[in-house]
C-alpha positions as CSV (number, residue, x, y, z in Angstrom):
1,M,0.1,-0.2,0.2
2,K,1.2,3.4,-0.9
3,G,1.5,6.3,1.9
4,I,-1.0,9.0,1.6
5,R,0.2,12.6,2.1
6,F,-2.2,15.6,2.6
7,H,-1.3,19.1,2.0
8,P,-2.3,21.6,5.1
9,N,-5.2,23.1,3.3
10,V,-6.7,19.6,2.5
11,A,-7.9,19.1,6.1
12,E,-9.9,22.3,6.0
13,E,-11.7,21.3,2.5
14,V,-12.6,17.6,4.0
15,R,-14.3,19.3,7.1
16,A,-16.2,21.7,4.9
17,I,-17.9,18.7,3.1
18,E,-21.0,16.8,4.3
19,Q,-19.7,13.8,6.7
20,R,-21.1,11.0,4.5
21,A,-19.5,12.5,1.5
22,A,-16.3,13.1,3.1
23,L,-16.1,9.4,4.5
24,N,-16.8,8.1,0.8
25,I,-14.1,10.2,-0.6
26,L,-11.4,9.2,2.3
27,T,-12.6,5.6,1.4
28,A,-11.9,6.0,-2.5
29,I,-8.6,7.5,-1.7
30,H,-7.6,4.5,0.7
31,R,-8.9,1.9,-2.0
32,Y,-6.9,3.5,-4.6
33,A,-3.7,3.6,-2.5
34,E,-4.1,0.0,-1.7
35,T,-5.2,-1.7,-4.9
36,G,-5.1,1.4,-7.8
37,A,-8.8,0.9,-8.4
38,G,-10.7,4.0,-9.2
39,S,-11.6,6.6,-11.8
40,V,-8.3,8.2,-12.1
41,K,-7.3,10.3,-15.3
42,P,-4.3,12.5,-16.1
43,L,-4.8,16.3,-16.0
44,S,-3.6,18.5,-18.5
45,G,-3.3,22.6,-19.0
46,E,-2.7,24.2,-15.7
47,F,-2.9,21.0,-13.8
48,E,-0.4,18.8,-15.9
49,G,1.5,16.5,-14.0
50,L,-1.3,15.9,-11.6
51,L,-3.9,13.2,-11.4
52,R,-7.7,13.5,-10.5
53,L,-9.7,10.8,-8.9
54,R,-13.5,11.0,-9.1
55,A,-15.2,10.2,-5.8
56,G,-19.0,10.8,-6.1
57,N,-19.7,14.7,-6.9
58,H,-16.1,15.4,-5.8
59,R,-12.6,15.5,-7.5
60,V,-9.4,14.5,-5.5
61,I,-6.5,16.2,-7.3
62,F,-3.1,14.4,-6.6
63,D,0.3,13.1,-7.6
64,E,1.8,10.1,-6.8
65,T,5.3,8.3,-6.7
66,E,6.3,4.8,-6.2
67,D,5.5,4.7,-2.6
68,T,3.4,8.1,-1.8
69,I,0.3,9.7,-2.9
70,T,0.2,13.3,-2.2
71,I,-3.3,14.8,-2.2
72,H,-3.2,18.6,-3.2
73,R,-7.1,19.5,-3.0
74,I,-10.3,17.8,-2.6
75,R,-13.2,19.9,-4.2
76,D,-16.6,19.6,-5.7
77,R,-16.6,18.6,-9.3
78,R,-17.8,22.4,-10.4
79,E,-15.0,23.8,-8.4
80,A,-12.0,21.5,-8.7
81,Y,-10.4,22.9,-11.7
82,R,-10.8,26.9,-10.6
């Protein structure tokens, strides 16, 4: 399993999300770290080099190395890329 790191601003973003949705997001991140399963796509443009994981109506923007996933932001799909 890959390690998961969160940027400091991510904790605040998770607290702003409804509890059930936040748990689903964290479960999706954990599942991806363990198995690589999930709706993940590479991003382009301003976010080139990053990946996005779809978790319901939210998007998790992250990058990964061989042993670590670093979460940069978690936002509603309407606001994720702004």
